[in-house]
PDB file of N, CA, C and O in Angstrom:
ATOM      1  N   UNK A   1       4.763  11.465   4.811  1.00  0.00           N
ATOM      2  CA  UNK A   1       3.356  11.576   5.123  1.00  0.00           C
ATOM      3  C   UNK A   1       2.988  13.058   5.225  1.00  0.00           C
ATOM      4  O   UNK A   1       3.790  13.883   5.664  1.00  0.00           O
ATOM      5  N   UNK A   2       1.780  13.371   4.817  1.00  0.00           N
ATOM      6  CA  UNK A   2       1.326  14.752   4.816  1.00  0.00           C
ATOM      7  C   UNK A   2       0.940  15.210   6.224  1.00  0.00           C
ATOM      8  O   UNK A   2       0.464  14.424   7.044  1.00  0.00           O
ATOM      9  N   UNK A   3       1.158  16.500   6.482  1.00  0.00           N
ATOM     10  CA  UNK A   3       0.738  17.038   7.770  1.00  0.00           C
ATOM     11  C   UNK A   3      -0.727  17.492   7.693  1.00  0.00           C
ATOM     12  O   UNK A   3      -1.353  17.428   6.635  1.00  0.00           O
ATOM     13  N   UNK A   4      -1.249  17.943   8.813  1.00  0.00           N
ATOM     14  CA  UNK A   4      -2.670  18.305   8.909  1.00  0.00           C
ATOM     15  C   UNK A   4      -3.028  19.445   7.963  1.00  0.00           C
ATOM     16  O   UNK A   4      -4.074  19.400   7.314  1.00  0.00           O
ATOM     17  N   UNK A   5      -2.194  20.448   7.875  1.00  0.00           N
ATOM     18  CA  UNK A   5      -2.467  21.600   7.009  1.00  0.00           C
ATOM     19  C   UNK A   5      -2.533  21.174   5.543  1.00  0.00           C
ATOM     20  O   UNK A   5      -3.408  21.622   4.802  1.00  0.00           O
ATOM     21  N   UNK A   6      -1.612  20.312   5.129  1.00  0.00           N
ATOM     22  CA  UNK A   6      -1.604  19.838   3.750  1.00  0.00           C
ATOM     23  C   UNK A   6      -2.865  19.012   3.450  1.00  0.00           C
ATOM     24  O   UNK A   6      -3.445  19.132   2.370  1.00  0.00           O
ATOM     25  N   UNK A   7      -3.280  18.187   4.397  1.00  0.00           N
ATOM     26  CA  UNK A   7      -4.488  17.393   4.209  1.00  0.00           C
ATOM     27  C   UNK A   7      -5.729  18.280   4.116  1.00  0.00           C
ATOM     28  O   UNK A   7      -6.624  18.012   3.315  1.00  0.00           O
ATOM     29  N   UNK A   8      -5.786  19.324   4.924  1.00  0.00           N
ATOM     30  CA  UNK A   8      -6.910  20.266   4.863  1.00  0.00           C
ATOM     31  C   UNK A   8      -6.963  20.958   3.509  1.00  0.00           C
ATOM     32  O   UNK A   8      -8.041  21.151   2.947  1.00  0.00           O
ATOM     33  N   UNK A   9      -5.796  21.333   2.983  1.00  0.00           N
ATOM     34  CA  UNK A   9      -5.717  21.969   1.675  1.00  0.00           C
ATOM     35  C   UNK A   9      -6.222  21.020   0.590  1.00  0.00           C
ATOM     36  O   UNK A   9      -6.977  21.424  -0.295  1.00  0.00           O
ATOM     37  N   UNK A  10      -5.802  19.760   0.665  1.00  0.00           N
ATOM     38  CA  UNK A  10      -6.243  18.764  -0.313  1.00  0.00           C
ATOM     39  C   UNK A  10      -7.752  18.569  -0.224  1.00  0.00           C
ATOM     40  O   UNK A  10      -8.420  18.491  -1.255  1.00  0.00           O
ATOM     41  N   UNK A  11      -8.298  18.491   0.973  1.00  0.00           N
ATOM     42  CA  UNK A  11      -9.742  18.322   1.150  1.00  0.00           C
ATOM     43  C   UNK A  11     -10.524  19.490   0.549  1.00  0.00           C
ATOM     44  O   UNK A  11     -11.567  19.287  -0.073  1.00  0.00           O
ATOM     45  N   UNK A  12     -10.022  20.704   0.733  1.00  0.00           N
ATOM     46  CA  UNK A  12     -10.689  21.877   0.159  1.00  0.00           C
ATOM     47  C   UNK A  12     -10.661  21.821  -1.366  1.00  0.00           C
ATOM     48  O   UNK A  12     -11.659  22.111  -2.025  1.00  0.00           O
ATOM     49  N   UNK A  13      -9.502  21.442  -1.922  1.00  0.00           N
ATOM     50  CA  UNK A  13      -9.390  21.354  -3.375  1.00  0.00           C
ATOM     51  C   UNK A  13     -10.311  20.275  -3.940  1.00  0.00           C
ATOM     52  O   UNK A  13     -10.967  20.495  -4.958  1.00  0.00           O
ATOM     53  N   UNK A  14     -10.364  19.128  -3.300  1.00  0.00           N
ATOM     54  CA  UNK A  14     -11.207  18.030  -3.779  1.00  0.00           C
ATOM     55  C   UNK A  14     -12.677  18.428  -3.739  1.00  0.00           C
ATOM     56  O   UNK A  14     -13.432  18.095  -4.652  1.00  0.00           O
ATOM     57  N   UNK A  15     -13.083  19.127  -2.704  1.00  0.00           N
ATOM     58  CA  UNK A  15     -14.498  19.502  -2.591  1.00  0.00           C
ATOM     59  C   UNK A  15     -14.923  20.496  -3.671  1.00  0.00           C
ATOM     60  O   UNK A  15     -16.116  20.645  -3.935  1.00  0.00           O
ATOM     61  N   UNK A  16     -13.965  21.175  -4.296  1.00  0.00           N
ATOM     62  CA  UNK A  16     -14.318  22.133  -5.347  1.00  0.00           C
ATOM     63  C   UNK A  16     -14.070  21.581  -6.755  1.00  0.00           C
ATOM     64  O   UNK A  16     -14.208  22.316  -7.733  1.00  0.00           O
ATOM     65  N   UNK A  17     -13.707  20.306  -6.873  1.00  0.00           N
ATOM     66  CA  UNK A  17     -13.392  19.719  -8.181  1.00  0.00           C
ATOM     67  C   UNK A  17     -14.644  19.324  -8.952  1.00  0.00           C
ATOM     68  O   UNK A  17     -15.688  19.009  -8.382  1.00  0.00           O
ATOM     69  N   UNK A  18     -14.492  19.354 -10.275  1.00  0.00           N
ATOM     70  CA  UNK A  18     -15.548  18.829 -11.150  1.00  0.00           C
ATOM     71  C   UNK A  18     -15.321  17.324 -11.304  1.00  0.00           C
ATOM     72  O   UNK A  18     -14.312  16.786 -10.846  1.00  0.00           O
ATOM     73  N   UNK A  19     -16.260  16.664 -11.947  1.00  0.00           N
ATOM     74  CA  UNK A  19     -16.145  15.227 -12.166  1.00  0.00           C
ATOM     75  C   UNK A  19     -14.909  14.897 -13.002  1.00  0.00           C
ATOM     76  O   UNK A  19     -14.215  13.921 -12.716  1.00  0.00           O
ATOM     77  N   UNK A  20     -14.630  15.690 -14.020  1.00  0.00           N
ATOM     78  CA  UNK A  20     -13.450  15.466 -14.857  1.00  0.00           C
ATOM     79  C   UNK A  20     -12.161  15.627 -14.056  1.00  0.00           C
ATOM     80  O   UNK A  20     -11.221  14.850 -14.231  1.00  0.00           O
ATOM     81  N   UNK A  21     -12.112  16.626 -13.182  1.00  0.00           N
ATOM     82  CA  UNK A  21     -10.940  16.821 -12.331  1.00  0.00           C
ATOM     83  C   UNK A  21     -10.724  15.607 -11.428  1.00  0.00           C
ATOM     84  O   UNK A  21      -9.595  15.151 -11.243  1.00  0.00           O
ATOM     85  N   UNK A  22     -11.812  15.094 -10.873  1.00  0.00           N
ATOM     86  CA  UNK A  22     -11.724  13.936  -9.980  1.00  0.00           C
ATOM     87  C   UNK A  22     -11.220  12.714 -10.740  1.00  0.00           C
ATOM     88  O   UNK A  22     -10.425  11.939 -10.209  1.00  0.00           O
ATOM     89  N   UNK A  23     -11.678  12.537 -11.979  1.00  0.00           N
ATOM     90  CA  UNK A  23     -11.205  11.412 -12.793  1.00  0.00           C
ATOM     91  C   UNK A  23      -9.702  11.514 -13.040  1.00  0.00           C
ATOM     92  O   UNK A  23      -8.994  10.509 -12.973  1.00  0.00           O
ATOM     93  N   UNK A  24      -9.213  12.713 -13.324  1.00  0.00           N
ATOM     94  CA  UNK A  24      -7.778  12.916 -13.575  1.00  0.00           C
ATOM     95  C   UNK A  24      -6.963  12.634 -12.316  1.00  0.00           C
ATOM     96  O   UNK A  24      -5.921  11.981 -12.380  1.00  0.00           O
ATOM     97  N   UNK A  25      -7.437  13.124 -11.178  1.00  0.00           N
ATOM     98  CA  UNK A  25      -6.736  12.894  -9.918  1.00  0.00           C
ATOM     99  C   UNK A  25      -6.753  11.406  -9.564  1.00  0.00           C
ATOM    100  O   UNK A  25      -5.759  10.871  -9.074  1.00  0.00           O
ATOM    101  N   UNK A  26      -7.866  10.750  -9.811  1.00  0.00           N
ATOM    102  CA  UNK A  26      -7.979   9.328  -9.536  1.00  0.00           C
ATOM    103  C   UNK A  26      -6.966   8.531 -10.365  1.00  0.00           C
ATOM    104  O   UNK A  26      -6.336   7.608  -9.849  1.00  0.00           O
ATOM    105  N   UNK A  27      -6.810   8.874 -11.620  1.00  0.00           N
ATOM    106  CA  UNK A  27      -5.841   8.200 -12.495  1.00  0.00           C
ATOM    107  C   UNK A  27      -4.418   8.411 -11.973  1.00  0.00           C
ATOM    108  O   UNK A  27      -3.612   7.481 -11.937  1.00  0.00           O
ATOM    109  N   UNK A  28      -4.125   9.644 -11.571  1.00  0.00           N
ATOM    110  CA  UNK A  28      -2.784   9.951 -11.043  1.00  0.00           C
ATOM    111  C   UNK A  28      -2.514   9.184  -9.757  1.00  0.00           C
ATOM    112  O   UNK A  28      -1.405   8.691  -9.551  1.00  0.00           O
ATOM    113  N   UNK A  29      -3.522   9.080  -8.888  1.00  0.00           N
ATOM    114  CA  UNK A  29      -3.355   8.338  -7.638  1.00  0.00           C
ATOM    115  C   UNK A  29      -3.140   6.857  -7.911  1.00  0.00           C
ATOM    116  O   UNK A  29      -2.357   6.205  -7.221  1.00  0.00           O
ATOM    117  N   UNK A  30      -3.824   6.328  -8.904  1.00  0.00           N
ATOM    118  CA  UNK A  30      -3.651   4.934  -9.279  1.00  0.00           C
ATOM    119  C   UNK A  30      -2.225   4.673  -9.760  1.00  0.00           C
ATOM    120  O   UNK A  30      -1.613   3.670  -9.393  1.00  0.00           O
ATOM    121  N   UNK A  31      -1.705   5.578 -10.579  1.00  0.00           N
ATOM    122  CA  UNK A  31      -0.325   5.437 -11.046  1.00  0.00           C
ATOM    123  C   UNK A  31       0.674   5.516  -9.888  1.00  0.00           C
ATOM    124  O   UNK A  31       1.645   4.762  -9.851  1.00  0.00           O
ATOM    125  N   UNK A  32       0.434   6.421  -8.956  1.00  0.00           N
ATOM    126  CA  UNK A  32       1.325   6.571  -7.801  1.00  0.00           C
ATOM    127  C   UNK A  32       1.283   5.332  -6.922  1.00  0.00           C
ATOM    128  O   UNK A  32       2.319   4.892  -6.424  1.00  0.00           O
ATOM    129  N   UNK A  33       0.089   4.760  -6.723  1.00  0.00           N
ATOM    130  CA  UNK A  33      -0.061   3.547  -5.925  1.00  0.00           C
ATOM    131  C   UNK A  33       0.720   2.397  -6.563  1.00  0.00           C
ATOM    132  O   UNK A  33       1.382   1.629  -5.866  1.00  0.00           O
ATOM    133  N   UNK A  34       0.640   2.284  -7.885  1.00  0.00           N
ATOM    134  CA  UNK A  34       1.380   1.252  -8.609  1.00  0.00           C
ATOM    135  C   UNK A  34       2.877   1.459  -8.449  1.00  0.00           C
ATOM    136  O   UNK A  34       3.612   0.505  -8.195  1.00  0.00           O
ATOM    137  N   UNK A  35       3.334   2.694  -8.596  1.00  0.00           N
ATOM    138  CA  UNK A  35       4.758   3.000  -8.442  1.00  0.00           C
ATOM    139  C   UNK A  35       5.257   2.628  -7.053  1.00  0.00           C
ATOM    140  O   UNK A  35       6.307   2.001  -6.912  1.00  0.00           O
ATOM    141  N   UNK A  36       4.503   3.014  -6.026  1.00  0.00           N
ATOM    142  CA  UNK A  36       4.921   2.718  -4.662  1.00  0.00           C
ATOM    143  C   UNK A  36       4.933   1.212  -4.392  1.00  0.00           C
ATOM    144  O   UNK A  36       5.821   0.707  -3.707  1.00  0.00           O
ATOM    145  N   UNK A  37       3.952   0.506  -4.929  1.00  0.00           N
ATOM    146  CA  UNK A  37       3.906  -0.943  -4.773  1.00  0.00           C
ATOM    147  C   UNK A  37       5.093  -1.621  -5.424  1.00  0.00           C
ATOM    148  O   UNK A  37       5.691  -2.524  -4.840  1.00  0.00           O
ATOM    149  N   UNK A  38       5.439  -1.195  -6.628  1.00  0.00           N
ATOM    150  CA  UNK A  38       6.596  -1.769  -7.327  1.00  0.00           C
ATOM    151  C   UNK A  38       7.888  -1.446  -6.587  1.00  0.00           C
ATOM    152  O   UNK A  38       8.802  -2.269  -6.540  1.00  0.00           O
ATOM    153  N   UNK A  39       7.962  -0.257  -6.014  1.00  0.00           N
ATOM    154  CA  UNK A  39       9.146   0.144  -5.251  1.00  0.00           C
ATOM    155  C   UNK A  39       9.324  -0.764  -4.035  1.00  0.00           C
ATOM    156  O   UNK A  39      10.437  -1.208  -3.751  1.00  0.00           O
ATOM    157  N   UNK A  40       8.240  -1.040  -3.319  1.00  0.00           N
ATOM    158  CA  UNK A  40       8.298  -1.946  -2.170  1.00  0.00           C
ATOM    159  C   UNK A  40       8.674  -3.348  -2.640  1.00  0.00           C
ATOM    160  O   UNK A  40       9.499  -4.018  -2.018  1.00  0.00           O
ATOM    161  N   UNK A  41       8.072  -3.782  -3.728  1.00  0.00           N
ATOM    162  CA  UNK A  41       8.312  -5.128  -4.237  1.00  0.00           C
ATOM    163  C   UNK A  41       9.784  -5.342  -4.602  1.00  0.00           C
ATOM    164  O   UNK A  41      10.339  -6.415  -4.362  1.00  0.00           O
ATOM    165  N   UNK A  42      10.414  -4.307  -5.186  1.00  0.00           N
ATOM    166  CA  UNK A  42      11.829  -4.417  -5.543  1.00  0.00           C
ATOM    167  C   UNK A  42      12.714  -4.541  -4.319  1.00  0.00           C
ATOM    168  O   UNK A  42      13.809  -5.098  -4.399  1.00  0.00           O
ATOM    169  N   UNK A  43      12.255  -4.032  -3.191  1.00  0.00           N
ATOM    170  CA  UNK A  43      13.086  -4.053  -1.988  1.00  0.00           C
ATOM    171  C   UNK A  43      12.898  -5.326  -1.158  1.00  0.00           C
ATOM    172  O   UNK A  43      13.653  -5.558  -0.213  1.00  0.00           O
ATOM    173  N   UNK A  44      11.898  -6.158  -1.496  1.00  0.00           N
ATOM    174  CA  UNK A  44      11.617  -7.353  -0.699  1.00  0.00           C
ATOM    175  C   UNK A  44      12.353  -8.583  -1.234  1.00  0.00           C
ATOM    176  O   UNK A  44      12.489  -8.766  -2.444  1.00  0.00           O
ATOM    177  N   UNK A  45      12.819  -9.412  -0.313  1.00  0.00           N
ATOM    178  CA  UNK A  45      13.404 -10.702  -0.653  1.00  0.00           C
ATOM    179  C   UNK A  45      12.786 -11.746   0.262  1.00  0.00           C
ATOM    180  O   UNK A  45      12.266 -11.422   1.329  1.00  0.00           O
ATOM    181  N   UNK A  46      12.848 -12.993  -0.161  1.00  0.00           N
ATOM    182  CA  UNK A  46      12.293 -14.081   0.636  1.00  0.00           C
ATOM    183  C   UNK A  46      12.960 -14.092   2.008  1.00  0.00           C
ATOM    184  O   UNK A  46      14.184 -14.010   2.117  1.00  0.00           O
ATOM    185  N   UNK A  47      12.138 -14.194   3.052  1.00  0.00           N
ATOM    186  CA  UNK A  47      12.642 -14.211   4.423  1.00  0.00           C
ATOM    187  C   UNK A  47      12.537 -12.886   5.148  1.00  0.00           C
ATOM    188  O   UNK A  47      12.719 -12.832   6.364  1.00  0.00           O
ATOM    189  N   UNK A  48      12.244 -11.809   4.419  1.00  0.00           N
ATOM    190  CA  UNK A  48      12.075 -10.492   5.055  1.00  0.00           C
ATOM    191  C   UNK A  48      10.869 -10.515   5.987  1.00  0.00           C
ATOM    192  O   UNK A  48       9.856 -11.151   5.692  1.00  0.00           O
ATOM    193  N   UNK A  49      10.984  -9.823   7.106  1.00  0.00           N
ATOM    194  CA  UNK A  49       9.865  -9.650   8.028  1.00  0.00           C
ATOM    195  C   UNK A  49       9.061  -8.446   7.559  1.00  0.00           C
ATOM    196  O   UNK A  49       9.617  -7.376   7.311  1.00  0.00           O
ATOM    197  N   UNK A  50       7.734  -8.628   7.438  1.00  0.00           N
ATOM    198  CA  UNK A  50       6.850  -7.553   6.977  1.00  0.00           C
ATOM    199  C   UNK A  50       5.616  -7.489   7.864  1.00  0.00           C
ATOM    200  O   UNK A  50       5.314  -8.422   8.608  1.00  0.00           O
ATOM    201  N   UNK A  51       4.914  -6.371   7.768  1.00  0.00           N
ATOM    202  CA  UNK A  51       3.643  -6.227   8.476  1.00  0.00           C
ATOM    203  C   UNK A  51       2.646  -5.561   7.535  1.00  0.00           C
ATOM    204  O   UNK A  51       3.028  -4.884   6.581  1.00  0.00           O
ATOM    205  N   UNK A  52       1.362  -5.766   7.820  1.00  0.00           N
ATOM    206  CA  UNK A  52       0.291  -5.143   7.057  1.00  0.00           C
ATOM    207  C   UNK A  52      -0.961  -5.134   7.914  1.00  0.00           C
ATOM    208  O   UNK A  52      -1.044  -5.854   8.909  1.00  0.00           O
ATOM    209  N   UNK A  53      -1.928  -4.326   7.531  1.00  0.00           N
ATOM    210  CA  UNK A  53      -3.198  -4.265   8.234  1.00  0.00           C
ATOM    211  C   UNK A  53      -4.133  -5.279   7.595  1.00  0.00           C
ATOM    212  O   UNK A  53      -4.480  -5.167   6.419  1.00  0.00           O
ATOM    213  N   UNK A  54      -4.536  -6.265   8.379  1.00  0.00           N
ATOM    214  CA  UNK A  54      -5.401  -7.327   7.879  1.00  0.00           C
ATOM    215  C   UNK A  54      -6.860  -6.991   8.029  1.00  0.00           C
ATOM    216  O   UNK A  54      -7.230  -5.858   8.337  1.00  0.00           O
ATOM    217  N   UNK A  55      -7.680  -7.990   7.807  1.00  0.00           N
ATOM    218  CA  UNK A  55      -9.121  -7.800   7.948  1.00  0.00           C
ATOM    219  C   UNK A  55      -9.451  -7.452   9.396  1.00  0.00           C
ATOM    220  O   UNK A  55      -8.846  -7.981  10.328  1.00  0.00           O
ATOM    221  N   UNK A  56     -10.388  -6.584   9.565  1.00  0.00           N
ATOM    222  CA  UNK A  56     -10.763  -6.170  10.903  1.00  0.00           C
ATOM    223  C   UNK A  56      -9.858  -5.092  11.465  1.00  0.00           C
ATOM    224  O   UNK A  56     -10.012  -4.692  12.619  1.00  0.00           O
ATOM    225  N   UNK A  57      -8.911  -4.614  10.658  1.00  0.00           N
ATOM    226  CA  UNK A  57      -8.034  -3.537  11.097  1.00  0.00           C
ATOM    227  C   UNK A  57      -6.902  -3.949  12.017  1.00  0.00           C
ATOM    228  O   UNK A  57      -6.238  -3.088  12.592  1.00  0.00           O
ATOM    229  N   UNK A  58      -6.662  -5.255  12.171  1.00  0.00           N
ATOM    230  CA  UNK A  58      -5.598  -5.675  13.074  1.00  0.00           C
ATOM    231  C   UNK A  58      -4.272  -5.760  12.333  1.00  0.00           C
ATOM    232  O   UNK A  58      -4.237  -6.064  11.141  1.00  0.00           O
ATOM    233  N   UNK A  59      -3.189  -5.492  13.038  1.00  0.00           N
ATOM    234  CA  UNK A  59      -1.848  -5.534  12.478  1.00  0.00           C
ATOM    235  C   UNK A  59      -1.389  -6.980  12.389  1.00  0.00           C
ATOM    236  O   UNK A  59      -1.430  -7.709  13.381  1.00  0.00           O
ATOM    237  N   UNK A  60      -0.954  -7.398  11.211  1.00  0.00           N
ATOM    238  CA  UNK A  60      -0.496  -8.756  10.979  1.00  0.00           C
ATOM    239  C   UNK A  60       0.981  -8.697  10.584  1.00  0.00           C
ATOM    240  O   UNK A  60       1.371  -7.881   9.749  1.00  0.00           O
ATOM    241  N   UNK A  61       1.796  -9.558  11.184  1.00  0.00           N
ATOM    242  CA  UNK A  61       3.210  -9.638  10.823  1.00  0.00           C
ATOM    243  C   UNK A  61       3.518 -11.035  10.315  1.00  0.00           C
ATOM    244  O   UNK A  61       2.851 -12.003  10.681  1.00  0.00           O
ATOM    245  N   UNK A  62       4.526 -11.129   9.475  1.00  0.00           N
ATOM    246  CA  UNK A  62       4.928 -12.420   8.934  1.00  0.00           C
ATOM    247  C   UNK A  62       6.198 -12.289   8.134  1.00  0.00           C
ATOM    248  O   UNK A  62       6.851 -11.246   8.144  1.00  0.00           O
ATOM    249  N   UNK A  63       6.547 -13.364   7.435  1.00  0.00           N
ATOM    250  CA  UNK A  63       7.751 -13.376   6.612  1.00  0.00           C
ATOM    251  C   UNK A  63       7.369 -13.594   5.154  1.00  0.00           C
ATOM    252  O   UNK A  63       6.378 -14.257   4.848  1.00  0.00           O
ATOM    253  N   UNK A  64       8.167 -13.029   4.268  1.00  0.00           N
ATOM    254  CA  UNK A  64       7.927 -13.151   2.837  1.00  0.00           C
ATOM    255  C   UNK A  64       8.292 -14.566   2.395  1.00  0.00           C
ATOM    256  O   UNK A  64       9.417 -15.022   2.597  1.00  0.00           O
ATOM    257  N   UNK A  65       7.317 -15.258   1.787  1.00  0.00           N
ATOM    258  CA  UNK A  65       7.557 -16.597   1.237  1.00  0.00           C
ATOM    259  C   UNK A  65       7.887 -16.531  -0.247  1.00  0.00           C
ATOM    260  O   UNK A  65       8.744 -17.267  -0.737  1.00  0.00           O
ATOM    261  N   UNK A  66       7.195 -15.635  -0.963  1.00  0.00           N
ATOM    262  CA  UNK A  66       7.380 -15.547  -2.402  1.00  0.00           C
ATOM    263  C   UNK A  66       6.974 -14.160  -2.877  1.00  0.00           C
ATOM    264  O   UNK A  66       5.975 -13.603  -2.421  1.00  0.00           O
ATOM    265  N   UNK A  67       7.759 -13.607  -3.797  1.00  0.00           N
ATOM    266  CA  UNK A  67       7.421 -12.330  -4.416  1.00  0.00           C
ATOM    267  C   UNK A  67       6.878 -12.644  -5.806  1.00  0.00           C
ATOM    268  O   UNK A  67       7.609 -13.110  -6.680  1.00  0.00           O
ATOM    269  N   UNK A  68       5.593 -12.385  -5.995  1.00  0.00           N
ATOM    270  CA  UNK A  68       4.930 -12.661  -7.268  1.00  0.00           C
ATOM    271  C   UNK A  68       4.890 -11.397  -8.113  1.00  0.00           C
ATOM    272  O   UNK A  68       5.468 -10.377  -7.738  1.00  0.00           O
ATOM    273  N   UNK A  69       4.212 -11.462  -9.246  1.00  0.00           N
ATOM    274  CA  UNK A  69       4.150 -10.315 -10.147  1.00  0.00           C
ATOM    275  C   UNK A  69       3.366  -9.155  -9.528  1.00  0.00           C
ATOM    276  O   UNK A  69       3.818  -8.011  -9.573  1.00  0.00           O
ATOM    277  N   UNK A  70       2.198  -9.440  -8.952  1.00  0.00           N
ATOM    278  CA  UNK A  70       1.373  -8.369  -8.388  1.00  0.00           C
ATOM    279  C   UNK A  70       1.277  -8.416  -6.868  1.00  0.00           C
ATOM    280  O   UNK A  70       1.032  -7.385  -6.241  1.00  0.00           O
ATOM    281  N   UNK A  71       1.461  -9.571  -6.270  1.00  0.00           N
ATOM    282  CA  UNK A  71       1.292  -9.737  -4.834  1.00  0.00           C
ATOM    283  C   UNK A  71       2.516 -10.391  -4.208  1.00  0.00           C
ATOM    284  O   UNK A  71       3.412 -10.879  -4.897  1.00  0.00           O
ATOM    285  N   UNK A  72       2.521 -10.383  -2.898  1.00  0.00           N
ATOM    286  CA  UNK A  72       3.576 -11.032  -2.132  1.00  0.00           C
ATOM    287  C   UNK A  72       2.911 -12.061  -1.229  1.00  0.00           C
ATOM    288  O   UNK A  72       1.927 -11.755  -0.556  1.00  0.00           O
ATOM    289  N   UNK A  73       3.440 -13.273  -1.212  1.00  0.00           N
ATOM    290  CA  UNK A  73       2.916 -14.325  -0.359  1.00  0.00           C
ATOM    291  C   UNK A  73       3.602 -14.206   1.001  1.00  0.00           C
ATOM    292  O   UNK A  73       4.821 -14.339   1.105  1.00  0.00           O
ATOM    293  N   UNK A  74       2.805 -13.953   2.040  1.00  0.00           N
ATOM    294  CA  UNK A  74       3.323 -13.732   3.388  1.00  0.00           C
ATOM    295  C   UNK A  74       2.846 -14.855   4.301  1.00  0.00           C
ATOM    296  O   UNK A  74       1.650 -15.136   4.382  1.00  0.00           O
ATOM    297  N   UNK A  75       3.796 -15.498   4.991  1.00  0.00           N
ATOM    298  CA  UNK A  75       3.480 -16.547   5.964  1.00  0.00           C
ATOM    299  C   UNK A  75       3.410 -15.898   7.338  1.00  0.00           C
ATOM    300  O   UNK A  75       4.398 -15.347   7.823  1.00  0.00           O
ATOM    301  N   UNK A  76       2.235 -15.966   7.965  1.00  0.00           N
ATOM    302  CA  UNK A  76       2.037 -15.328   9.268  1.00  0.00           C
ATOM    303  C   UNK A  76       2.202 -16.314  10.421  1.00  0.00           C
ATOM    304  O   UNK A  76       2.115 -15.921  11.584  1.00  0.00           O
ATOM    305  N   UNK A  77       2.436 -17.576  10.116  1.00  0.00           N
ATOM    306  CA  UNK A  77       2.501 -18.588  11.153  1.00  0.00           C
ATOM    307  C   UNK A  77       1.141 -19.209  11.417  1.00  0.00           C
ATOM    308  O   UNK A  77       1.051 -20.329  11.919  1.00  0.00           O
ATOM    309  N   UNK A  78       0.084 -18.483  11.081  1.00  0.00           N
ATOM    310  CA  UNK A  78      -1.280 -18.984  11.242  1.00  0.00           C
ATOM    311  C   UNK A  78      -1.964 -19.080   9.889  1.00  0.00           C
ATOM    312  O   UNK A  78      -3.179 -19.258   9.811  1.00  0.00           O
ATOM    313  N   UNK A  79      -1.190 -18.962   8.839  1.00  0.00           N
ATOM    314  CA  UNK A  79      -1.729 -19.025   7.484  1.00  0.00           C
ATOM    315  C   UNK A  79      -0.870 -18.221   6.532  1.00  0.00           C
ATOM    316  O   UNK A  79       0.041 -17.500   6.937  1.00  0.00           O
ATOM    317  N   UNK A  80      -1.185 -18.364   5.262  1.00  0.00           N
ATOM    318  CA  UNK A  80      -0.446 -17.630   4.235  1.00  0.00           C
ATOM    319  C   UNK A  80      -1.411 -16.666   3.552  1.00  0.00           C
ATOM    320  O   UNK A  80      -2.539 -17.026   3.216  1.00  0.00           O
ATOM    321  N   UNK A  81      -0.946 -15.440   3.354  1.00  0.00           N
ATOM    322  CA  UNK A  81      -1.776 -14.382   2.778  1.00  0.00           C
ATOM    323  C   UNK A  81      -1.139 -13.885   1.480  1.00  0.00           C
ATOM    324  O   UNK A  81       0.077 -13.705   1.405  1.00  0.00           O
ATOM    325  N   UNK A  82      -1.976 -13.663   0.451  1.00  0.00           N
ATOM    326  CA  UNK A  82      -1.562 -12.964  -0.758  1.00  0.00           C
ATOM    327  C   UNK A  82      -1.830 -11.487  -0.521  1.00  0.00           C
ATOM    328  O   UNK A  82      -2.987 -11.079  -0.417  1.00  0.00           O
ATOM    329  N   UNK A  83      -0.783 -10.685  -0.434  1.00  0.00           N
ATOM    330  CA  UNK A  83      -0.936  -9.282  -0.057  1.00  0.00           C
ATOM    331  C   UNK A  83      -0.362  -8.395  -1.157  1.00  0.00           C
ATOM    332  O   UNK A  83       0.747  -8.655  -1.624  1.00  0.00           O
ATOM    333  N   UNK A  84      -1.083  -7.352  -1.588  1.00  0.00           N
ATOM    334  CA  UNK A  84      -0.508  -6.384  -2.520  1.00  0.00           C
ATOM    335  C   UNK A  84       0.704  -5.714  -1.872  1.00  0.00           C
ATOM    336  O   UNK A  84       0.673  -5.365  -0.692  1.00  0.00           O
ATOM    337  N   UNK A  85       1.761  -5.540  -2.648  1.00  0.00           N
ATOM    338  CA  UNK A  85       3.001  -4.983  -2.098  1.00  0.00           C
ATOM    339  C   UNK A  85       2.812  -3.601  -1.498  1.00  0.00           C
ATOM    340  O   UNK A  85       3.512  -3.235  -0.554  1.00  0.00           O
ATOM    341  N   UNK A  86       1.876  -2.830  -2.032  1.00  0.00           N
ATOM    342  CA  UNK A  86       1.661  -1.475  -1.515  1.00  0.00           C
ATOM    343  C   UNK A  86       1.113  -1.482  -0.088  1.00  0.00           C
ATOM    344  O   UNK A  86       1.163  -0.456   0.589  1.00  0.00           O
ATOM    345  N   UNK A  87       0.596  -2.604   0.375  1.00  0.00           N
ATOM    346  CA  UNK A  87       0.066  -2.697   1.741  1.00  0.00           C
ATOM    347  C   UNK A  87       1.123  -3.139   2.750  1.00  0.00           C
ATOM    348  O   UNK A  87       0.865  -3.126   3.954  1.00  0.00           O
ATOM    349  N   UNK A  88       2.309  -3.528   2.280  1.00  0.00           N
ATOM    350  CA  UNK A  88       3.341  -4.074   3.160  1.00  0.00           C
ATOM    351  C   UNK A  88       4.297  -3.027   3.670  1.00  0.00           C
ATOM    352  O   UNK A  88       4.607  -2.048   2.991  1.00  0.00           O
ATOM    353  N   UNK A  89       4.760  -3.257   4.892  1.00  0.00           N
ATOM    354  CA  UNK A  89       5.800  -2.441   5.503  1.00  0.00           C
ATOM    355  C   UNK A  89       6.872  -3.379   6.037  1.00  0.00           C
ATOM    356  O   UNK A  89       6.569  -4.343   6.740  1.00  0.00           O
ATOM    357  N   UNK A  90       8.132  -3.093   5.699  1.00  0.00           N
ATOM    358  CA  UNK A  90       9.218  -3.913   6.225  1.00  0.00           C
ATOM    359  C   UNK A  90       9.362  -3.684   7.717  1.00  0.00           C
ATOM    360  O   UNK A  90       9.290  -2.548   8.186  1.00  0.00           O
ATOM    361  N   UNK A  91       9.569  -4.780   8.474  1.00  0.00           N
ATOM    362  CA  UNK A  91       9.778  -4.688   9.909  1.00  0.00           C
ATOM    363  C   UNK A  91      11.268  -4.872  10.162  1.00  0.00           C
ATOM    364  O   UNK A  91      11.884  -5.819   9.672  1.00  0.00           O
ATOM    365  N   UNK A  92      11.832  -3.959  10.926  1.00  0.00           N
ATOM    366  CA  UNK A  92      13.278  -4.010  11.192  1.00  0.00           C
ATOM    367  C   UNK A  92      13.673  -5.184  12.037  1.00  0.00           C
ATOM    368  O   UNK A  92      14.853  -5.357  12.342  1.00  0.00           O
TER     369      UNK A  92
END
């Protein structure tokens, strides 16, 4: 995770970007998000305990029921959620 100084530097750079620069950065961020999601997905197996931030900003925990192509089916005990892998964190 980035520290405060690094985030301030990024904010300054973004505020001085042109529209074309922003489009390029957006594409790169999209690729990175996909990479991180696939990395998490490769590490998950059925039965793993995971957590994610649900609607309303509350922390939701559950177990992996199924690993799909783009999403992971998580059973929270109060329902089943289709969650993008990039939103999941393994719980020890």
